[in-house]
C-alpha positions in Angstrom: 14.9 -25.3 42.9 16.0 -21.8 43.7 17.9 -21.5 46.9 18.0 -18.1 48.6 21.3 -16.4 49.3 22.7 -13.9 51.8 24.0 -11.6 49.0 21.7 -8.7 49.7 22.2 -9.1 53.5 26.0 -9.1 53.1 25.8 -5.9 51.0 23.9 -4.2 53.7 26.2 -5.5 56.5 29.2 -4.2 54.6 27.5 -0.8 54.2 27.2 -0.5 58.0 23.7 -1.9 58.6 23.8 -4.4 61.5 20.1 -5.1 62.1 18.8 -6.3 58.7 15.2 -7.6 58.6 13.5 -9.8 56.0 9.8 -9.3 55.7 7.1 -11.4 54.0 3.4 -12.0 54.2 1.1 -15.0 53.6 -2.6 -15.4 53.0 -3.1 -12.8 50.2 -5.3 -15.1 48.0 -7.3 -16.8 50.7 -11.1 -16.5 51.0 -11.0 -16.5 54.8 -8.8 -15.4 57.6 -6.3 -12.6 58.2 -3.3 -11.8 56.2 -0.2 -12.4 58.4 3.3 -10.9 58.0 6.6 -11.7 59.7 9.7 -9.6 60.1 12.9 -11.5 61.0 16.3 -9.9 61.8 19.2 -12.1 60.9 22.4 -11.9 62.9 25.2 -10.2 61.1 27.4 -12.5 59.0 25.2 -15.5 60.0 25.3 -18.9 58.4 22.3 -20.1 56.6 20.1 -22.9 58.0 20.1 -25.8 55.6 16.7 -26.2 53.9 15.4 -22.6 54.3 13.7 -21.4 51.2 10.4 -19.9 50.0 7.8 -21.4 52.4 5.5 -22.2 49.4 8.1 -24.8 48.2 8.2 -26.6 51.5 6.0 -29.2 53.0 4.1 -28.8 56.3 6.6 -31.1 57.9 9.6 -29.2 56.5 8.3 -25.8 57.7 7.5 -27.2 61.2 11.0 -28.6 61.5 12.7 -25.4 60.4 10.5 -23.0 62.3 12.0 -23.5 65.8 15.5 -23.4 64.5 14.8 -20.2 62.6 13.4 -18.6 65.8 16.4 -19.8 67.9 19.0 -18.3 65.6 17.3 -15.0 64.7 18.3 -11.7 66.3 14.7 -10.6 66.4 11.3 -11.8 65.2 8.0 -9.9 64.9 4.6 -11.0 63.6 1.8 -8.7 62.4 -1.6 -9.2 60.9 -4.4 -7.4 59.3 -7.9 -8.6 60.2 -10.7 -9.6 57.9 -12.4 -6.3 58.6 -9.3 -4.4 57.7 -8.9 -6.4 54.5 -12.5 -5.6 53.5 -12.1 -1.9 54.3 -8.6 -1.3 52.9 -8.4 -4.1 50.2 -5.9 -6.9 50.4 -3.0 -4.9 48.9 -3.0 -2.2 51.5 -3.9 -4.6 54.3 -0.9 -6.7 53.6 1.3 -3.7 53.9 -0.3 -2.8 57.2 0.5 -6.3 58.4 4.2 -5.8 57.3 4.3 -2.5 59.1 3.0 -4.1 62.3 5.5 -6.9 62.1 8.4 -4.5 61.6 7.3 -2.4 64.6 8.0 -5.5 66.8 11.6 -5.7 65.7 12.5 -2.0 66.1 15.1 -0.7 65.9 16.3 -2.1 62.6 18.7 -0.5 60.1 17.2 -1.8 56.9 14.4 -4.1 55.8 14.3 -6.4 52.7 10.7 -6.7 51.8 9.1 -9.3 49.5 7.3 -7.9 46.5 7.0 -4.6 44.6 8.0 -1.2 45.9 5.7 0.0 48.8 4.6 3.6 48.8 1.3 3.6 50.7 2.8 3.1 54.2 6.1 4.1 55.8 8.1 1.0 56.5 11.3 3.0 57.1 14.5 2.2 55.2 13.8 -0.8 53.1 14.3 -2.4 49.7 11.6 -4.2 47.8 12.7 -7.5 46.3 10.5 -9.1 43.7 10.4 -12.9 44.4 12.3 -12.0 47.5 11.2 -15.2 49.3 13.0 -17.2 46.7 16.1 -14.9 46.5 16.8 -13.6 50.0 17.6 -15.8 53.0 16.2 -13.3 55.5 12.9 -13.0 53.5 12.6 -16.7 53.1 13.1 -17.2 56.8 10.3 -14.6 57.4 8.1 -16.4 55.0 8.4 -19.6 56.9 7.6 -17.9 60.2 4.6 -16.1 58.7 3.3 -19.3 57.0 3.6 -21.5 60.1 1.9 -18.8 62.3 -1.0 -18.3 60.0 -1.5 -22.0 59.3 -1.7 -22.7 63.0 -4.2 -20.0 63.5 -6.4 -21.3 60.7 -6.3 -24.8 62.2 -7.6 -23.3 65.5 -10.3 -21.5 63.7 -11.3 -24.7 62.0 -12.2 -26.1 65.4 -14.7 -23.2 65.9 -16.0 -23.3 62.3 -15.9 -26.9 61.0 -16.9 -27.9 57.6 -14.8 -25.6 55.5 -11.6 -27.7 55.6 -9.5 -24.9 57.0 -7.4 -27.4 58.9 -6.1 -28.5 55.5 -6.7 -25.6 53.0 -6.0 -22.8 55.6 -8.6 -20.6 53.9 -7.7 -21.0 50.3 -10.4 -21.7 47.7 -10.3 -25.4 47.5 -13.3 -27.5 46.5 -13.9 -28.5 50.1 -13.9 -24.8 51.2 -16.3 -23.8 48.4 -18.6 -26.8 49.3 -18.6 -25.6 52.9 -19.7 -22.2 51.8 -22.5 -23.6 49.8 -23.8 -25.8 52.6 -23.0 -23.6 55.7 -22.8 -20.1 54.4 -20.4 -17.4 55.6 -18.5 -17.1 58.8 -17.2 -13.9 60.4 -13.8 -14.8 59.1 -14.8 -14.8 55.4 -13.6 -11.9 53.3 -16.9 -10.6 52.1 -15.3 -7.8 50.1 -12.8 -10.1 48.4 -12.7 -12.0 45.2 -15.2 -14.8 44.6 -16.7 -14.4 48.0 -18.0 -11.0 47.0 -19.3 -12.5 43.8 -21.1 -15.2 45.7 -22.9 -12.6 47.8 -23.8 -10.4 44.8 -25.2 -13.2 42.8 -26.6 -15.8 45.2 -29.0 -17.2 42.5 -26.0 -18.3 40.4 -24.1 -19.7 43.3 -24.2 -23.3 42.0 -23.1 -22.2 38.6 -20.2 -20.3 40.1 -19.1 -23.4 42.1 -19.3 -25.4 38.9 -17.1 -22.9 37.1 -14.5 -22.9 39.8 -14.4 -26.7 40.0 -14.0 -26.8 36.2 -11.2 -24.3 36.4 -9.5 -26.2 39.2 -9.6 -29.4 37.1 -8.3 -27.6 34.0 -5.4 -26.2 35.9 -4.5 -29.4 37.6 -1.0 -30.8 36.7 -0.9 -33.8 34.4 1.0 -36.7 36.0 3.1 -38.7 33.7 
């Protein structure tokens, strides 16, 4: 298990940057719902909260336990999102950067941002460094990933109350079997990404919908871990 460090943050603090923000997004691969980003400013020379790491490696209970402590000890927190309409119009790549930009606006002024992923050139995030696998390597980014994940998951649980039958309270919009079954039985909602991935394929080829579901189910079974 990789534990994120404060090495990059310390380098920036020593260089004179006091407000250093970590930025991460969640929901890139979902079939439904917005993409959500969080920007979190860590206090200079802070101590890490035990257990903080990439949100994808944490359970729901672990994220919910860490979330209030992260907010309490942060120097600033901002959350931004890009809507389903924006995802369909811009594509998910550009929409995720828009969500990051909106999150960073809510923690201005900041001296430098550590951003998860590849270098960003399509939108001006201000002074920043892109860190591949940043949510696993940088404490500030890992903290932001937990805030973004908890925020988006809670939103999808609320949307599940309005649109039952897709399993969003469990899968939060990802392409699980329950979600795909809900699409087959109930059709699309306003929160489905109609220009995205397999959702688009379902719309373009409605006559082969059952075959597509079967292929996805077979792929899910083939990729399932073998328990020994």
